[in-house]
C-alpha positions in Angstrom: 43.9 -7.7 40.4 47.5 -8.4 41.2 48.4 -8.5 45.0 49.7 -5.2 46.5 53.4 -5.5 47.0 55.1 -4.4 50.2 58.4 -2.9 51.5 60.0 -6.3 51.1 59.0 -6.7 47.4 61.4 -6.0 44.5 61.3 -2.8 42.4 60.2 -5.0 39.4 57.3 -6.4 41.4 56.1 -2.9 42.2 56.4 -1.8 38.5 54.6 -4.9 37.3 51.8 -4.1 39.9 51.5 -0.5 38.7 51.0 -1.6 35.1 48.6 -4.2 36.1 46.2 -2.0 38.1 46.2 0.9 35.5 47.1 -0.6 32.2 46.3 2.7 30.3 49.8 4.0 29.7 48.6 7.7 29.2 45.7 9.3 30.9 45.7 13.1 30.8 44.6 15.2 33.7 46.0 16.6 37.0 43.1 15.9 39.3 44.0 12.4 40.4 47.7 12.9 40.8 47.4 16.3 42.5 45.0 14.9 45.1 47.5 12.2 46.0 50.3 14.6 46.1 48.4 16.7 48.6 47.8 13.7 50.8 51.5 13.0 50.7 52.5 16.7 51.3 54.5 17.0 48.0 52.3 19.2 46.0 55.0 21.8 46.3 58.8 21.9 46.8 59.4 25.0 48.9 62.9 24.1 49.7 64.1 24.0 46.0 64.1 26.2 43.0 62.1 24.3 40.4 62.6 24.4 36.6 60.0 22.6 34.5 61.1 21.7 30.9 58.6 21.0 28.1 59.0 20.6 24.3 58.6 18.3 21.4 62.3 17.6 21.3 65.4 18.8 23.3 63.9 18.3 26.8 66.5 15.7 27.8 69.5 17.7 26.3 68.3 20.9 28.1 67.9 19.1 31.4 71.4 17.4 31.1 73.1 20.7 30.4 71.3 22.5 33.2 72.3 19.7 35.6 75.9 19.8 34.4 76.2 23.6 34.8 74.5 23.8 38.2 76.4 20.8 39.7 79.7 22.3 38.3 78.9 25.6 40.1 78.5 23.7 43.4 74.6 23.4 43.7 72.8 20.2 44.6 70.5 19.1 41.8 67.5 16.8 41.5 66.3 15.7 38.1 63.2 13.9 37.1 63.1 12.5 33.6 61.4 9.8 31.4 61.5 7.4 29.9 64.5 5.6 31.1 67.1 4.0 28.9 68.3 0.9 30.7 67.1 1.1 34.4 63.9 2.6 35.9 66.1 4.2 38.6 67.4 6.6 36.0 64.1 8.6 36.2 65.0 10.1 39.4 68.5 11.4 40.0 69.8 13.5 43.0 73.4 14.7 43.2 74.3 12.9 40.0 73.2 9.6 41.4 70.2 7.5 40.3 67.6 6.7 43.0 68.2 3.4 44.8 65.7 0.6 44.6 65.0 0.9 48.4 64.2 4.6 48.1 61.8 4.0 45.2 60.1 1.1 46.9 59.6 3.1 50.2 58.1 5.9 48.1 55.8 3.5 46.2 54.6 2.0 49.5 53.7 5.4 50.8 52.0 6.4 47.6 50.0 3.2 47.6 48.7 3.8 51.1 47.9 7.5 50.4 46.1 7.0 47.1 43.3 5.0 48.5 40.6 4.8 46.0 42.4 7.1 43.4 43.8 5.3 40.3 47.2 6.3 39.2 49.1 5.6 35.9 52.6 4.2 35.7 54.0 7.7 34.9 52.0 9.3 37.9 53.6 6.8 40.4 57.0 7.8 39.0 56.3 11.4 39.3 55.0 11.2 42.8 58.0 9.1 43.9 60.4 11.7 42.4 58.6 14.5 44.3 58.8 12.5 47.5 62.6 11.9 47.1 63.1 15.6 46.2 61.1 16.8 49.2 63.2 14.7 51.5 66.6 15.6 50.0 65.8 19.3 49.6 68.2 19.9 46.6 69.0 23.5 45.7 67.4 23.0 42.3 64.9 20.5 41.0 64.5 20.0 37.2 61.3 18.4 36.1 61.1 17.0 32.5 57.5 17.0 31.2 56.4 13.6 29.9 53.7 14.6 27.5 52.5 18.2 26.5 52.6 20.2 29.6 49.2 21.6 30.8 47.9 18.2 31.9 51.1 16.4 32.5 51.7 15.1 36.1 54.8 17.3 36.5 52.7 20.4 36.1 51.1 19.9 39.6 54.3 21.8 40.8 54.5 25.5 40.3 57.8 26.1 38.5 60.1 29.1 39.2 61.1 29.0 35.6 59.2 27.3 32.8 60.9 26.2 29.6 59.7 25.3 26.2 62.5 23.9 24.0 60.6 23.3 20.7 57.1 23.1 19.4 56.3 20.6 16.6 53.7 17.8 16.0 53.9 14.7 18.1 51.4 12.8 20.2 48.7 14.3 18.0 45.9 12.1 19.7 46.5 13.9 23.0 47.9 17.3 22.1 46.2 18.2 18.8 46.9 18.1 15.0 48.3 21.6 14.7 51.4 23.4 16.1 49.0 26.0 17.5 47.2 23.3 19.6 50.5 21.8 20.7 51.9 25.2 21.7 48.8 25.9 23.9 49.4 22.5 25.7 53.1 23.1 26.3 52.6 26.7 27.5 50.3 25.3 30.2 53.4 25.1 32.4 53.8 28.9 32.5 53.0 30.6 35.8 52.0 34.2 36.8 55.0 36.5 37.2 57.4 33.7 36.6 59.9 33.5 33.8 58.9 31.6 30.7 62.0 30.7 28.5 61.2 29.7 24.9 63.8 28.3 22.6 61.5 27.9 19.7 62.1 30.7 17.1 59.0 29.9 15.0 56.5 30.4 17.8 52.8 29.5 17.5 50.7 32.5 18.5 49.0 30.3 21.1 52.2 30.3 23.3 52.1 34.1 23.3 48.3 34.0 24.1 48.8 31.7 27.1 51.7 33.7 28.4 49.5 36.9 28.4 46.6 35.0 30.0 48.8 33.7 32.7 50.8 36.8 33.2 54.1 35.0 32.7 57.3 36.8 31.7 58.4 35.6 28.3 62.1 35.3 27.5 62.3 34.2 23.8 65.1 33.2 21.4 65.5 35.9 18.7 63.8 38.4 21.0 65.2 38.6 24.6 68.1 36.4 23.8 70.1 35.2 20.7 73.0 33.1 19.7 75.1 32.1 16.7 78.1 30.0 15.7 81.0 30.0 13.1 81.2 26.2 13.0 83.9 26.0 15.6 82.8 28.4 18.4 79.6 29.9 19.4 78.2 32.9 21.2 75.3 34.0 23.4 73.7 37.3 24.0 71.1 37.8 26.7 69.8 40.5 29.0 72.4 39.9 31.7 75.2 37.9 29.9 77.2 38.2 26.8 79.3 35.1 26.2 81.8 34.7 23.3 84.1 32.1 22.0 82.3 29.2 23.6 83.3 25.6 22.7 80.5 24.0 20.7 78.5 21.5 22.9 78.0 17.8 22.2 74.3 18.3 22.5 72.1 20.5 20.3 73.2 24.2 20.1 69.6 25.6 20.4 69.2 23.8 23.7 72.5 25.1 25.0 71.4 28.7 24.3 68.1 28.0 26.0 70.0 26.8 29.0 72.0 30.0 29.4 68.7 31.9 29.1 67.3 29.8 31.9 70.4 30.4 34.1 69.9 34.2 33.6 66.5 33.8 35.3 67.8 32.1 38.4 68.9 33.9 41.6 72.1 31.8 41.7 75.8 32.7 41.6 77.2 31.1 38.4 80.2 32.4 36.5 80.5 32.5 32.7 83.4 30.1 33.0 81.2 27.6 34.9 78.5 27.9 32.3 80.9 27.3 29.4 82.5 24.3 31.1 79.2 22.8 32.2 77.6 23.0 28.8 80.7 21.6 27.1 80.9 18.7 29.4 77.3 17.6 29.3 76.4 14.3 27.7 73.1 12.4 27.3 72.6 8.7 26.7 71.0 7.9 23.4 71.6 11.4 21.8 74.2 10.9 19.0 75.8 8.5 21.4 78.7 6.6 19.7 79.1 3.2 21.4 81.6 1.5 19.0 84.1 2.1 16.1 84.9 0.3 13.0 82.1 0.4 12.2 81.0 3.5 14.0 77.8 2.6 15.8 75.6 5.6 16.9 72.4 5.6 19.0 69.9 8.4 18.8 66.3 8.4 20.1 65.0 10.5 17.1 61.3 9.5 16.8 59.5 12.4 15.1 60.1 14.6 12.1 61.7 17.4 14.1 64.2 15.1 15.7 64.8 13.3 12.3 65.7 16.6 10.6 68.3 17.4 13.3 69.7 13.7 13.1 70.2 14.1 9.3 72.2 17.3 9.9 74.4 15.4 12.4 74.9 12.5 10.1 76.3 15.0 7.5 79.6 14.6 9.4 79.7 11.1 7.9 79.3 12.3 4.2 80.7 9.8 1.8 80.4 6.8 4.1 77.7 4.1 3.7 75.2 4.5 6.4 73.1 1.5 7.6 70.0 2.1 9.9 68.5 -0.1 12.5 65.0 1.3 13.1 62.1 0.4 15.2 59.2 2.8 16.0 55.9 3.2 17.9 52.7 3.2 15.8 51.4 6.4 17.3 54.4 8.4 15.8 54.6 9.9 12.4 56.5 6.9 10.8 56.0 8.1 7.3 57.3 11.6 8.1 60.4 10.2 9.8 61.1 7.7 7.0 60.8 10.4 4.3 63.3 12.6 6.0 65.8 9.9 6.8 65.7 8.0 3.4 68.1 10.2 1.5 71.0 9.4 3.9 70.4 5.7 4.6 71.7 3.0 2.2 70.4 0.0 4.0 67.5 -0.5 6.4 67.2 -3.1 9.2 63.6 -2.7 10.4 62.5 -4.2 13.7 59.1 -4.9 15.1 58.5 -3.5 18.6 56.3 -5.3 21.0 53.4 -4.0 23.2 50.2 -2.3 22.3 52.0 0.8 20.9 54.8 -1.0 19.0 54.7 -0.8 15.1 55.6 -3.9 13.0 58.7 -4.0 10.7 56.2 -4.3 7.8 54.4 -1.1 8.8 57.8 0.7 8.6 58.7 -0.9 5.3 55.4 0.3 3.7 56.6 3.9 4.5 59.9 3.5 2.4 60.3 3.7 -1.3 59.8 0.5 -3.2 63.5 0.3 -4.3 64.8 0.7 -0.8 67.3 -1.9 0.5 65.3 -3.3 3.3 65.3 -6.3 5.7 62.7 -6.9 8.4 63.2 -8.5 11.7 60.9 -9.8 14.5 63.4 -9.0 17.2 66.3 -6.7 18.1 68.8 -9.6 18.5 68.3 -10.7 14.9 68.6 -7.2 13.5 71.8 -6.5 15.6 73.4 -9.7 14.3 72.5 -8.9 10.7 73.8 -5.3 10.7 77.1 -6.3 12.5 77.6 -9.0 9.9 77.0 -6.7 7.0 78.6 -3.4 8.0 82.2 -2.7 6.9 84.8 -1.3 9.2 84.6 2.2 7.4 80.8 2.2 7.5 78.3 3.9 9.9 75.4 2.1 11.8 72.7 4.6 13.1 70.2 3.0 15.6 67.1 5.2 16.0 63.3 5.5 16.1 62.3 4.9 19.8 63.7 4.6 23.2 62.8 1.0 23.2 64.9 0.5 20.0 67.9 2.3 21.3 67.8 0.7 24.7 67.3 -2.7 23.2 70.2 -2.4 21.0 72.5 -0.9 23.7 71.6 -3.7 26.1 72.5 -6.3 23.5 75.9 -4.5 23.0 76.6 -4.7 26.7 75.6 -1.1 27.5 75.2 0.1 31.0 
């Protein structure tokens, strides 16, 4: 076993240590992490309003818009999210600033002392560190992005004041089940008795309703308690407390923007309609339809399942008539065939990349999911794929980089992203 780091160790040494002592990346269950949280005194955050956000897609966008509105209205906000794009520190953000190395190291040192004989996953260390920093900073609002599912995710050790489900679709089937009903039940595990449960999924599995009834949560559903629409230029929202019209369309997905306003309706905070409109319009998120270059246009999107791929195809319709080249690398536990089938009609040329690690899929695996007549090139590494697509792409063409956080972050790093 690798030697335990100390306060004078680097952040990277701590991260390497965490991976070495618990190499299983995903291990469902709240027992271990809750026990350590109690030892640390962070099994609740009594000084903050807590919003927990689950969903197959749209979690990051929803968190980003919530943070933007709340900060713009003068409230202090803590956000816990994963995975990170370029730096681990991105996972914990307070007051718009990523956690410093020294803060995370001090938290890890305390967690290591407190855990004793209890084994923790890499994600559980991160969650506990985030809770420790939030407990110390006491922000007005803490936003917790669920990592996987909901019921057994480490973030669910905290009782949320408002629980959110953005979307329900198939992903992580090995852990969450092979039906939308099974997935819905797992995600609804974040609901709490007599607390608001905001759901932005219109096609709702019956299991979400069943869990809400079992737990006594107050459901607030799109198409029922709130609704929205747009005319292509402006959009509107109708809720129980607010009616907003002529809103500027957001840069992030509109269904998530409507869900955000529904959440804000449930908070005992003083936020004006103007602050909501401004905060949602201003929100941005790394790796979601993020354009990092022009001539050719280079766009990054972390779409990695069919639900996200369908949304990406809609977004790419704005480039109708242009040749679109795709750089794609995926994890093998994703629905690769489903994603490729959805993306194929809009992609003219494929640059497939093998991803490393035990979860990484090979470029050949991706190629096997494309039509035999597809224009495909396979690469062992991102640097080769990046060089090839930049050499091939004309100034009036589009390059879309998608398929995994690892794919997007790898490409962005090579392009000098920060």
